[in-house]
N, CA, C and O of each residue as an XYZ file, in Angstrom:
668
protein
N      93.906     99.666     95.486
C      93.154     99.593     96.735
C      91.875    100.437     96.680
O      90.881    100.112     97.329
N      91.910    101.510     95.908
C      90.706    102.341     95.778
C      89.603    101.621     95.020
O      88.430    101.967     95.162
N      89.959    100.627     94.218
C      88.966     99.906     93.428
C      88.140     98.934     94.278
O      87.109     98.441     93.821
N      88.578     98.660     95.489
C      87.843     97.739     96.363
C      86.669     98.494     96.971
O      86.857     99.513     97.636
N      85.462     97.996     96.742
C      84.249     98.708     97.157
C      83.819     98.317     98.566
O      84.332     97.369     99.161
N      82.871     99.074     99.067
C      82.313     98.828    100.402
C      81.642     97.456    100.503
O      81.473     96.933    101.605
N      81.271     96.890     99.410
C      80.592     95.591     99.438
C      81.571     94.417     99.507
O      81.153     93.265     99.624
N      82.840     94.701     99.436
C      83.852     93.651     99.505
C      84.273     93.423    100.959
O      84.371     94.366    101.744
N      84.517     92.170    101.297
C      85.003     91.877    102.650
C      86.426     92.403    102.845
O      86.924     92.435    103.970
N      87.072     92.808    101.774
C      88.432     93.339    101.855
C      88.470     94.864    101.988
O      89.547     95.460    102.016
N      87.298     95.490    102.071
C      87.266     96.949    102.124
C      87.986     97.498    103.359
O      88.793     98.420    103.240
N      87.706     96.942    104.541
C      88.369     97.392    105.769
C      89.887     97.244    105.684
O      90.615     98.205    105.935
N      90.375     96.042    105.331
C      91.830     95.899    105.180
C      92.425     96.815    104.102
O      93.552     97.290    104.244
N      91.668     97.061    103.024
C      92.173     97.956    101.973
C      92.299     99.379    102.506
O      93.278    100.066    102.215
N      91.313     99.826    103.288
C      91.404    101.146    103.906
C      92.624    101.218    104.829
O      93.342    102.217    104.853
N      92.839    100.149    105.579
C      93.987    100.115    106.499
C      95.306    100.231    105.719
O      96.199    100.984    106.106
N      95.412     99.488    104.635
C      96.639     99.561    103.830
C      96.815    100.940    103.199
O      97.936    101.433    103.076
N      95.706    101.558    102.802
C      95.798    102.924    102.276
C      96.326    103.854    103.361
O      97.149    104.728    103.089
N      95.856    103.666    104.585
C      96.334    104.498    105.701
C      97.837    104.301    105.922
O      98.561    105.257    106.198
N      98.294    103.057    105.796
C      99.727    102.785    105.927
C     100.504    103.521    104.841
O     101.540    104.126    105.115
N     100.006    103.471    103.616
C     100.680    104.161    102.514
C     100.682    105.685    102.736
O     101.692    106.346    102.493
N      99.571    106.225    103.188
C      99.520    107.662    103.485
C     100.504    108.024    104.597
O     101.164    109.061    104.548
N     100.587    107.151    105.596
C     101.519    107.394    106.699
C     102.958    107.395    106.195
O     103.753    108.262    106.559
N     103.282    106.423    105.361
C     104.639    106.374    104.799
C     104.961    107.618    103.974
O     106.118    108.027    103.873
N     103.928    108.211    103.388
C     104.113    109.436    102.596
C     103.985    110.694    103.470
O     104.036    111.811    102.955
N     103.818    110.516    104.785
C     103.660    111.623    105.739
C     102.415    112.458    105.460
O     102.385    113.654    105.752
N     101.398    111.831    104.900
C     100.118    112.501    104.665
C      99.210    112.130    105.838
O      98.330    111.278    105.717
N      99.443    112.785    106.970
C      98.780    112.425    108.228
C      97.265    112.579    108.150
O      96.527    111.754    108.689
N      96.800    113.634    107.482
C      95.358    113.885    107.408
C      94.635    112.738    106.708
O      93.630    112.233    107.208
N      95.150    112.331    105.554
C      94.492    111.249    104.810
C      94.641    109.915    105.539
O      93.731    109.087    105.502
N      95.770    109.700    106.196
C      95.948    108.468    106.985
C      94.911    108.414    108.099
O      94.277    107.383    108.327
N      94.749    109.533    108.786
C      93.779    109.573    109.886
C      92.356    109.398    109.378
O      91.554    108.717    110.018
N      92.032    109.993    108.253
C      90.687    109.838    107.671
C      90.404    108.371    107.341
O      89.321    107.864    107.634
N      91.372    107.696    106.735
C      91.170    106.279    106.376
C      90.997    105.419    107.627
O      90.126    104.551    107.679
N      91.833    105.669    108.628
C      91.732    104.879    109.861
C      90.422    105.161    110.593
O      89.829    104.253    111.175
N      89.976    106.398    110.568
C      88.705    106.744    111.227
C      87.522    106.023    110.594
O      86.576    105.650    111.287
N      87.572    105.825    109.279
C      86.484    105.100    108.615
C      86.385    103.667    109.144
O      85.298    103.092    109.199
N      87.512    103.105    109.527
C      87.520    101.737    110.059
C      87.175    101.738    111.540
O      86.406    100.895    112.001
N      87.733    102.670    112.280
C      87.659    102.640    113.740
C      86.294    102.998    114.295
O      85.885    102.477    115.333
N      85.591    103.884    113.609
C      84.301    104.296    114.185
C      83.308    103.148    114.064
O      83.294    102.422    113.070
N      82.483    102.999    115.088
C      81.487    101.924    115.021
C      80.509    102.166    113.890
O      80.138    103.309    113.622
N      80.086    101.097    113.220
C      79.151    101.270    112.108
C      77.797    101.780    112.583
O      77.339    101.431    113.671
N      77.173    102.596    111.772
C      75.831    103.098    112.046
C      74.844    101.975    111.738
O      74.774    101.511    110.601
N      74.080    101.533    112.742
C      73.176    100.399    112.500
C      72.058    100.712    111.501
O      71.436     99.796    110.964
N      71.801    101.996    111.251
C      70.739    102.374    110.320
C      71.234    102.532    108.885
O      70.441    102.792    107.980
N      72.551    102.376    108.673
C      73.111    102.537    107.326
C      74.004    101.360    107.007
O      74.571    100.724    107.895
N      74.116    101.086    105.736
C      75.068    100.077    105.303
C      76.432    100.749    105.228
O      76.628    101.677    104.444
N      77.367    100.287    106.036
C      78.703    100.861    106.013
C      79.568    100.115    105.030
O      79.849    100.607    103.938
N      79.987     98.936    105.412
C      80.701     98.046    104.523
C      80.647     96.657    105.112
O      80.314     96.476    106.283
N      80.975     95.683    104.297
C      80.889     94.284    104.674
C      81.805     93.997    105.859
O      82.967     94.404    105.877
N      81.258     93.284    106.855
C      82.021     92.967    108.056
C      82.077     91.458    108.218
O      81.049     90.781    108.191
N      83.299     90.930    108.389
C      83.451     89.531    108.753
C      84.293     89.477    110.028
O      84.569     90.520    110.621
N      84.705     88.290    110.459
C      85.431     88.138    111.727
C      86.731     88.940    111.766
O      87.148     89.404    112.827
N      87.357     89.098    110.627
C      88.628     89.819    110.585
C      88.458     91.310    110.788
O      89.415     91.997    111.145
N      87.268     91.822    110.570
C      87.033     93.256    110.668
C      87.419     93.794    112.043
O      88.018     94.865    112.140
N      87.086     93.070    113.098
C      87.335     93.581    114.444
C      88.831     93.638    114.746
O      89.280     94.500    115.501
N      89.602     92.723    114.161
C      91.056     92.798    114.305
C      91.587     94.034    113.583
O      92.443     94.746    114.109
N      91.086     94.282    112.395
C      91.513     95.456    111.627
C      91.060     96.732    112.342
O      91.779     97.731    112.355
N      89.874     96.691    112.932
C      89.372     97.853    113.660
C      90.282     98.171    114.850
O      90.576     99.338    115.106
N      90.728     97.142    115.579
C      91.660     97.373    116.692
C      92.981     97.946    116.185
O      93.550     98.845    116.805
N      93.463     97.431    115.068
C      94.697     97.966    114.476
C      94.510     99.428    114.055
O      95.424    100.239    114.200
N      93.341     99.755    113.540
C      93.064    101.134    113.142
C      93.078    102.052    114.361
O      93.611    103.159    114.294
N      92.502    101.605    115.469
C      92.506    102.416    116.686
C      93.926    102.614    117.205
O      94.288    103.705    117.644
N      94.730    101.548    117.151
C      96.138    101.686    117.533
C      96.842    102.663    116.588
O      97.621    103.511    117.025
N      96.561    102.535    115.299
C      97.165    103.429    114.320
C      96.806    104.887    114.574
O      97.657    105.772    114.478
N      95.548    105.128    114.898
C      95.127    106.496    115.210
C      95.840    107.016    116.451
O      96.259    108.173    116.497
N      95.975    106.159    117.455
C      96.707    106.552    118.661
C      98.162    106.864    118.351
O      98.727    107.820    118.882
N      98.761    106.057    117.493
C     100.166    106.285    117.124
C     100.331    107.579    116.339
O     101.266    108.342    116.578
N      99.411    107.825    115.395
C      99.483    109.081    114.636
C      99.361    110.282    115.566
O     100.133    111.235    115.464
N      98.399    110.233    116.464
C      98.212    111.347    117.402
C      99.427    111.483    118.325
O      99.874    112.596    118.602
N      99.953    110.370    118.794
C     101.121    110.414    119.661
C     102.332    111.010    118.970
O     103.059    111.811    119.558
N     102.549    110.621    117.719
C     103.684    111.150    116.961
C     103.547    112.648    116.715
O     104.545    113.350    116.547
N     102.317    113.130    116.695
C     102.084    114.558    116.483
C     101.959    115.303    117.815
O     101.553    116.465    117.851
N     102.313    114.621    118.902
C     102.289    115.196    120.259
C     100.893    115.651    120.670
O     100.733    116.653    121.367
N      99.889    114.901    120.230
C      98.498    115.148    120.631
C      98.132    114.060    121.632
O      97.390    113.130    121.312
N      98.661    114.186    122.852
C      98.557    113.139    123.865
C      97.114    112.783    124.211
O      96.778    111.605    124.335
N      96.270    113.782    124.364
C      94.886    113.487    124.755
C      94.119    112.807    123.626
O      93.277    111.947    123.882
N      94.400    113.184    122.383
C      93.786    112.483    121.250
C      94.274    111.040    121.204
O      93.492    110.119    120.970
N      95.579    110.847    121.430
C      96.136    109.485    121.441
C      95.441    108.655    122.509
O      95.042    107.519    122.256
N      95.297    109.223    123.704
C      94.625    108.510    124.790
C      93.207    108.119    124.378
O      92.778    106.989    124.609
N      92.483    109.057    123.770
C      91.118    108.782    123.322
C      91.095    107.583    122.377
O      90.277    106.678    122.547
N      91.977    107.568    121.391
C      91.985    106.479    120.423
C      92.383    105.157    121.077
O      91.757    104.129    120.820
N      93.405    105.173    121.909
C      93.821    103.939    122.576
C      92.719    103.425    123.501
O      92.535    102.217    123.656
N      91.988    104.359    124.114
C      90.912    103.971    125.029
C      89.773    103.273    124.292
O      88.973    102.579    124.921
N      89.682    103.439    122.980
C      88.629    102.809    122.186
C      88.872    101.318    121.942
O      87.965    100.603    121.517
N      90.094    100.848    122.209
C      90.381     99.413    122.045
C      89.607     98.668    123.137
O      89.817     98.935    124.321
N      88.718     97.740    122.767
C      87.869     97.090    123.766
C      88.641     96.153    124.703
O      89.721     95.661    124.376
N      88.053     95.931    125.862
C      88.699     95.105    126.884
C      88.919     93.663    126.448
O      89.803     92.994    126.983
N      88.151     93.172    125.503
C      88.316     91.786    125.057
C      89.270     91.660    123.864
O      89.398     90.584    123.279
N      89.930     92.749    123.509
C      90.835     92.742    122.367
C      92.187     92.126    122.724
O      92.692     92.301    123.833
N      92.758     91.406    121.769
C      94.120     90.891    121.934
C      95.137     92.025    121.960
O      96.282     91.813    122.359
N      94.748     93.196    121.551
C      95.647     94.356    121.457
C      95.549     95.294    122.660
O      96.154     96.366    122.653
N      94.792     94.906    123.698
C      94.571     95.813    124.826
C      95.862     96.154    125.555
O      96.092     97.319    125.880
N      96.710     95.163    125.820
C      97.943     95.478    126.551
C      98.832     96.425    125.752
O      99.504     97.283    126.323
N      98.835     96.269    124.449
C      99.577     97.164    123.568
C      99.012     98.584    123.658
O      99.760     99.559    123.725
N      97.682     98.682    123.659
C      97.025     99.984    123.751
C      97.331    100.656    125.092
O      97.595    101.858    125.138
N      97.297     99.887    126.178
C      97.590    100.462    127.491
C      99.019    100.988    127.553
O      99.262    102.091    128.042
N      99.960    100.195    127.055
C     101.355    100.631    127.092
C     101.574    101.862    126.223
O     102.199    102.827    126.664
N     101.071    101.841    125.003
C     101.290    102.962    124.095
C     100.578    104.228    124.584
O     101.080    105.337    124.403
N      99.412    104.055    125.201
C      98.712    105.209    125.774
C      99.541    105.795    126.918
O      99.650    107.014    127.047
N     100.119    104.934    127.737
C     100.966    105.401    128.845
C     102.143    106.203    128.305
O     102.467    107.268    128.831
N     102.775    105.696    127.265
C     103.928    106.392    126.692
C     103.524    107.750    126.108
O     104.208    108.751    126.319
N     102.405    107.775    125.373
C     101.937    109.034    124.776
C     101.594    110.054    125.852
O     101.887    111.240    125.698
N     100.978    109.604    126.937
C     100.612    110.536    128.003
C     101.840    111.020    128.761
O     101.890    112.175    129.183
N     102.819    110.159    128.938
C     104.076    110.605    129.557
C     104.703    111.711    128.700
O     105.124    112.746    129.218
N     104.759    111.480    127.396
C     105.319    112.494    126.503
C     104.468    113.761    126.470
O     104.968    114.833    126.128
N     103.189    113.648    126.821
C     102.286    114.794    126.872
C     102.192    115.412    128.258
O     101.237    116.126    128.564
N     103.192    115.132    129.100
C     103.261    115.691    130.460
C     102.083    115.277    131.349
O     101.606    116.062    132.169
N     101.629    114.056    131.178
C     100.565    113.493    132.015
C     101.098    112.225    132.694
O     100.544    111.138    132.534
N     102.187    112.390    133.453
C     102.893    111.246    134.039
C     102.019    110.450    135.006
O     102.121    109.224    135.055
N     101.165    111.123    135.774
C     100.321    110.401    136.737
C      99.371    109.437    136.028
O      99.174    108.308    136.477
N      98.792    109.884    134.930
C      97.886    109.016    134.171
C      98.684    107.889    133.517
O      98.205    106.759    133.423
N      99.900    108.198    133.066
C     100.754    107.167    132.474
C     101.026    106.055    133.484
O     100.959    104.875    133.140
N     101.328    106.420    134.712
C     101.581    105.412    135.755
C     100.324    104.602    136.030
O     100.404    103.388    136.216
N      99.173    105.248    136.060
C      97.904    104.518    136.258
C      97.704    103.481    135.151
O      97.294    102.353    135.423
N      97.989    103.860    133.915
C      97.838    102.921    132.796
C      98.839    101.771    132.895
O      98.496    100.624    132.612
N     100.071    102.072    133.295
C     101.060    101.002    133.482
C     100.632    100.054    134.595
O     100.793     98.839    134.479
N     100.085    100.614    135.677
C      99.593     99.762    136.773
C      98.480     98.841    136.285
O      98.446     97.657    136.620
N      97.567     99.402    135.485
C      96.469     98.603    134.923
C      97.009     97.509    134.016
O      96.556     96.366    134.078
N      97.972     97.855    133.176
C      98.560     96.871    132.263
C      99.211     95.734    133.051
O      99.006     94.561    132.740
N      99.991     96.085    134.066
C     100.699     95.069    134.842
C      99.733     94.218    135.677
O      99.971     93.030    135.891
N      98.652     94.831    136.142
C      97.646     94.083    136.907
C      96.884     93.111    135.991
O      96.637     91.962    136.359
N      96.524     93.580    134.821
C      95.724     92.769    133.903
C      96.556     91.793    133.072
O      96.063     90.740    132.668
N      97.820     92.145    132.817
C      98.688     91.332    131.946
C     100.059     91.164    132.598
O     101.040     91.742    132.130
N     100.138     90.378    133.672
C     101.417     90.265    134.396
C     102.560     89.696    133.552
O     103.722     89.984    133.837
N     102.270     88.912    132.544
C     103.310     88.340    131.700
C     103.478     89.080    130.383
O     103.978     88.515    129.410
N     103.066     90.335    130.347
C     103.071     91.112    129.103
C     104.457     91.221    128.486
O     105.447     91.388    129.198
N     104.526     91.127    127.163
C     105.812     91.345    126.499
C     106.269     92.808    126.600
O     107.412     93.118    126.263
N     105.403     93.693    127.052
C     105.753     95.102    127.218
C     106.294     95.405    128.614
O     106.550     96.562    128.948
N     106.464     94.375    129.416
C     106.881     94.555    130.814
C     108.209     95.308    130.930
O     108.317     96.251    131.714
N     109.207     94.903    130.165
C     110.504     95.571    130.227
C     110.421     97.033    129.826
O     110.984     97.902    130.490
N     109.714     97.298    128.735
C     109.568     98.684    128.289
C     108.766     99.500    129.300
O     109.010    100.693    129.482
N     107.803     98.843    129.956
C     107.023     99.532    130.988
C     107.920     99.921    132.160
O     107.740    100.982    132.757
N     108.883     99.065    132.488
C     109.818     99.389    133.569
C     110.686    100.589    133.179
O     110.973    101.449    134.012
N     111.094    100.642    131.935
C     111.876    101.790    131.465
C     111.044    103.069    131.566
O     111.535    104.105    132.013
N     109.783    102.983    131.147
C     108.905    104.150    131.233
C     108.722    104.573    132.688
O     108.715    105.767    132.987
N     108.573    103.602    133.601
C     108.470    103.931    135.035
C     109.717    104.673    135.515
O     109.620    105.629    136.284
N     110.873    104.232    135.062
C     112.113    104.898    135.456
C     112.148    106.330    134.917
O     112.574    107.248    135.617
N     111.701    106.520    133.677
C     111.631    107.877    133.117
C     110.718    108.771    133.955
O     111.054    109.921    134.239
N     109.564    108.234    134.345
C     108.626    109.018    135.155
C     109.274    109.373    136.489
O     109.155    110.507    136.952
N     109.958    108.414    137.111
C     110.627    108.686    138.385
C     111.691    109.771    138.212
O     111.810    110.666    139.049
N     112.454    109.691    137.139
C     113.461    110.739    136.885
C     112.798    112.088    136.661
O     113.278    113.116    137.137
N     111.694    112.072    135.933
C     110.951    113.303    135.675
C     110.495    113.953    136.978
O     110.444    115.178    137.087
N     110.168    113.131    137.948
C     109.705    113.610    139.260
C     110.860    113.857    140.235
O     110.643    114.219    141.392
N     112.078    113.660    139.755
C     113.289    113.786    140.588
C     113.299    112.788    141.741
O     113.902    113.051    142.781
N     112.649    111.665    141.569
C     112.652    110.589    142.556
C     113.745    109.596    142.139
O     113.466    108.534    141.581
N     114.984    109.971    142.426
C     116.134    109.222    141.941
C     116.231    107.832    142.571
O     116.693    106.888    141.930
N     115.796    107.709    143.823
C     115.838    106.393    144.474
C     114.892    105.415    143.781
O     115.257    104.266    143.532
N     113.687    105.867    143.471
C     112.731    105.005    142.768
C     113.246    104.661    141.373
O     113.119    103.521    140.926
N     113.821    105.635    140.692
C     114.380    105.380    139.361
C     115.480    104.332    139.448
O     115.546    103.429    138.614
N     116.339    104.446    140.449
C     117.435    103.489    140.607
C     116.903    102.090    140.928
O     117.391    101.096    140.390
N     115.904    102.020    141.805
C     115.288    100.717    142.127
C     114.679    100.084    140.883
O     114.822     98.883    140.653
N     114.008    100.889    140.093
C     113.362    100.379    138.880
C     114.397     99.871    137.884
O     114.223     98.805    137.294
N     115.465    100.624    137.697
C     116.507    100.207    136.756
C     117.221     98.962    137.285
O     117.546     98.064    136.507
N     117.470     98.895    138.593
C     118.092     97.697    139.181
C     117.212     96.472    138.952
O     117.706     95.401    138.602
N     115.912     96.636    139.150
C     114.975     95.538    138.918
C     114.968     95.137    137.443
O     114.944     93.952    137.112
N     114.989     96.122    136.579
C     115.038     95.859    135.142
C     116.284     95.048    134.792
O     116.201     94.061    134.060
N     117.412     95.456    135.306
C     118.667     94.754    135.019
C     118.651     93.335    135.593
O     119.177     92.412    134.972
N     118.059     93.158    136.758
C     117.962     91.821    137.348
C     117.093     90.912    136.482
O     117.446     89.764    136.214
N     115.952     91.448    136.049
C     115.015     90.646    135.263
C     115.479     90.386    133.839
O     115.100     89.386    133.229
N     116.300     91.288    133.310
C     116.700     91.167    131.910
C     118.205     91.030    131.736
O     118.741     91.368    130.681
N     118.881     90.541    132.750
C     120.329     90.340    132.653
C     120.682     89.374    131.525
O     121.720     89.506    130.878
N     119.792     88.394    131.301
C     120.046     87.420    130.233
C     120.159     88.096    128.872
O     120.879     87.609    127.999
N     119.462     89.202    128.681
C     119.553     89.920    127.408
C     120.925     90.571    127.297
O     121.572     90.494    126.253
N     121.369     91.215    128.382
C     122.689     91.841    128.387
C     123.782     90.781    128.188
O     124.764     91.021    127.486
N     123.602     89.611    128.809
C     124.575     88.541    128.666
C     124.652     88.053    127.218
O     125.731     87.765    126.700
N     123.516     87.971    126.598
C     123.459     87.478    125.216
C     124.169     88.441    124.273
O     124.225     88.196    123.068
């Protein structure tokens, strides 16, 4: 993967795969460096590397990866920053909103987590993250000692996903 140069259309994906390998080896610094090379916007005054249509998909994945790395290291505000970089027209936006909410909840920022979940549900009512978002809402309610809200949320979750329990 190191042999792939900046002039190759595969450079971005190669950097991403290197980041995956670094992550698997728990080399967080090098993983983050590789992902940052993809995620940062190119400098219009310099040649960065070859960009084709797939680059923007890889760039969104890199931003998600950076958010995940920061979240796993309990750097909630860094995770939020990286997830916030996913553009509104991205196919990965609902994923970014949900993961940012989870990272902020774990970083003791429950109010912001709820705001992100509200945004996700408003913008993506049929999101595949809906069930997990309900679980996160219940966690936030428990964290706030709002047991009635937690119970309502779990009851709603069970009603909506009873078919999974039945299966």
